[in-house]
N, C-alpha and C positions, 0 to 999 in steps of 0.2 A: 820286557816292557818297551813301550814306544820311546823313541829318542826325544819326543815332543811332549811337553806338559799339556795336559788336557785343560785344566782350570787353575788359574793363579789368582789368589786373593791378594790384591795390592793394598796394603794397609799402612797407615801412617797418620800422624797428626796433620792438621790442615797446613797447606803451603809447604809441606815437606819435600815435595818433588814428584808426587804420584802422577799427576797429569803430564808433567814434563817427561817422565819416563815413558808413559804411554805414547806421547808424541814421538819420542825418539825411536821406540820400537817400530812404529808405523813408518818411520823414515828409512829403516834398514831394508836392504835387499833380503828376499826370502831366504836364500842360502846362507847369508851371514847371520841372520837372526837364529836360524836353526842350528848352525854350527856352534856359535858362541853362547847362545842363551837357551837352547833347547825349547824354543818357542816357534810356533807356526805363525802365519798371518793372524793378527789378533782380532777378536770380536769383543767389544768392550761394553760393559755394563757399569753403571754408576748411580748412586742414590742422590747425588747433589741436585739433579734437575727436579726431584720431588721436593727437596727442601725449598728450592726456589719457587716452585708452584705453591707450596704452603704459605710462603711469604706473600705471594701475590693474592692468594685467597684472603689472608688477613687484611691486606691493604684494601681490597674491595669491600670488605665488611666495615672497616673503620671509616671508609669514605662516605658511608651512609649512616654513621653513628651507631653501628652495631658492634657488639663486643667481638674482639678477635678470638679465634679458636686455638691457634697453634702456638703462638709466641706471647710471652708476657708483655712485650712491646716490640716495635720494629728492630730494636738493637739489643734484645734480651734473649735468653734461652727459651726452650720449649716450656709451655705451661704444663703440659702432660709429658713427663720424661719417658713414658712408655712409647712415645713416638719414635724413639731410637729403634724399638722393635717393629713399629709400623714400617719404617724405611726398609728394614731387613726383609719383612714379608713382601714388600713391593719388589725387591730384588729377586726373591724366589719366584714370583709370578713372571717377571721379565725373563728369568732364566728358562722357566718351563715353556713360555711362549716362544723363546728363541729356539729351543730344542725341537719343539713341535711346529715351528714356523706358522704360528697362529696369527691370522690377520683379523683384526677387529675393525669394523666400519660402523661405529655408532652415529646416529643422527647428530648428536652433540658430543664431541670429544671431551668438552668440559664437564658435562653431566656424568659421562662415563668415568672420568678421572675422580670426581667426587665420590662416586660409588666405590671405586677401587680403594680409595684411601679409607673410607668407612669400613670396608670389609677387612682390610689389613689391620685397622685399629681393633676391630672385634677379636681378631685372632690373638692379640696380645693382652686382651682384657681391658682395653680402653674404650670409652664411649664413642658411638657412631654419631659424632656431633653434627656432621654435615647433613645427615638425613633429618635431623631435628630442626633444621632451618625452615622458616615459613616459606611458602611458595614464592612470594615476591622477592624475598631476600635471596633465595637460591637462584632464581632467574637472573637477578642482578649480578651475582657472583659469576654465574656461567657466562653471561654476556661479556663481562669484563675480562675473563681469562680465556675465552674461546679460541682466539688465534694462537696463543701460546700453547694451549692444550692440544690443538690440532697439530701444531709443529712438533710437539713432543711425541705424539702418537705416530706421525709420519716418519720421524727420525728413528723411532723404535723399529718400524717395519723395514725401513731401508737398511737397518743394521743386520738383517737376516742374510747370511750367505746361502749359496746354493746347497752347500754341505758343510758340516762342521768337521769332517774328516781332514786331518792335517792342520786344523786350526787350533788356536789357544784362546779360550775364553778368559778375559781379564776382568775381574770384578773389583771395583775400587770403592772403598769407604773409609771413613775416619771415625774413631770412637775415643772417648776419654772420660775424665772426671774432674771434679773441682781441684784447683791448685792446693797442694798440701795434703791431699787425701791419704789415708792409710789403706794398705792393701789387705784383703781384696776390696775392690770397689763395690759399693752397694749397687745392686740391680735397681734400675735398668741401665746404669752407666757401665762403660767399659766394653772391651772386646769379649770378655767372658759371657756377658749377657747376650750380645748380638750374634756372636758366632753360634750360640746354642739355638738361635732361631732360624738359622739357615736350614734349608731342606736337606734331607739325606742325599738327594740326587746331586746337590752341590758338594756336600761334605765328603762323599766317598770318592770324588775325583780331584779334590782341591789340595793345593800346596799354598804356602803363604810366603810372599816376598814382602818383608817389612822394611820400610825406608826409615832409617834411624836418624832423628834429629832431636835436640833438646826442646822442651816447651818454649824456652826463651828464643831459640832459633826459629821455631815455628811462628812465634808472634812477630819476629823481625821480618821474616819472609812474607808473612801475611800482609804486613803493612806495605812492603815493597811492591807486591803484585796487585794490590787492590786498585781497581779502576771503577770509580763510582758511576761512570757512564756505561758500564757493561756488567751489571750485577748478576746476570744469568750465565756468564762465561765460565766454562770449566777452568780455563787457564788464568783468568784475571779477576775472578770474584774475590771479594774481601769478606772475612768473618768478623762480626762486631767484637770489640775487645771484651765485653762482658761475657760473651759466649766463649771466647778463647780462654778466659780465666776459669769459668765455672763449668764448662763442658769439656774443655781440652787443656786444662791446666796440668794434666798428667795423663798417662795411660797405663794399662796393666799388662803390657806385653812381657816385660821383664819378669813380673810376678808369675804369669802364666807359664813361661818357660821353666821357671824354678820349681813349680809344683806339678809339672806334667807327669813325672814318673818315667819319662823317656827323653834322652838327650835331644835337643834341637827340635822339639815338637811342642805343640799346644794341645792339651786334652780338651775335647769338646763333647760333653754328654748331650745327646740329642735323640729324641724319638726312641728312647730305650736302648740306645747303643752308645759306645764310646768310640770316638774318632780321634786318633792321634794325627794331627795335621803337621807335616814337616814344615819347618820355618827356617828361613835364612834372612839375615839382616844385611841390607846395603847401607853402609855407613856414609850418611850425607851430612854429618855434623859439621864438616867443612864443605860448604856449598859446591856441589858438582852439577847442579841441574838448572839453575835459574836462567842460564844463557839460552836454553832451549826455547824460551818464550819469544826470542827474537827470530828474525829471518834466518833460515838455514844457510843462506849464502854468506852470512856474516859470522857463522860459527867458527871459532878458532880451533885449529887441529889439536892443540894441547888440551883444550877444554873437552873436546869430543873424546880424546884418548882417555882422559881421567874418568869421564862418565862411563865409557864403554868398558874399560878395564875393571872398574868397580862393580858394575852390574854383572859382568862376565864372572867375576870371582864369586859373587853372591849366588848366582844361578847355577854355577858349577857345583858349589857346595850343596845346594838344594837337590840337584840332580843326583849327586853321589849318595845323598841320604836316601832318596827314593829307590835308587838302583840297588842299594845294599840291604833293603828291608826284606 
């Protein structure tokens, strides 16, 4: 097997340190990252930009007294919980486009994005609500989000490397369920549901690095990082408290590990096959990552060492699991 992970699913509750870990990985020299973490230069995919665009679409609709589509209100959870699957299908599409280096140049990136969201919704059995908008309303939404949609598409294309050989694709997302839920979580909540909607092309190459924090710590860190002036930022966006409690009040990773049938794996039935994804936990219950949001010149050596050593241990365990299969 290669010494380098092909695809790493970076999973955790919000504000657990996923994006900070991604930033730290990018900060490392290639040889150090490969030696200590078994990762090449990273190519990163994330579903948060689509959540942000859904919020912007709802804002555009509410501004002309039309009903929102995606969220119960600007600070509430999804109206249609199957949109957790919608986000997963959009990740699949981004992964396939990345592998194929597909360049899309629509006349209107906003109109193209609305079509993509509707198509992803249909794949999980949710209504294609954007296609149902009347012509004037759709035109208003597209005009409102056009710049952001163009930036998102351009950033996607810029993310394509010349080759994926020697690279590690890092796919980041968060899933959970209401506070106090019993396991298993009811679909479409939790990782069990969303992992099963990943494509076989992702699943057959993937391992999971799970950043472990408590829901209480996740909420604390979410409050600390939130910058209301930068709601679209990967590092500094805040999740509304009602969403934190009802969508991320717990998660099902511990349960999935317990019922997988193989140690240190998560069983993912998908497309008629069973995938046992190796999983390792990076223990961030005592915060080792928040300092990464600051300027790297101000990082303290002791903080860097604690983060580096913790990640190294988690990824070494993950590599050993894969190597011994």
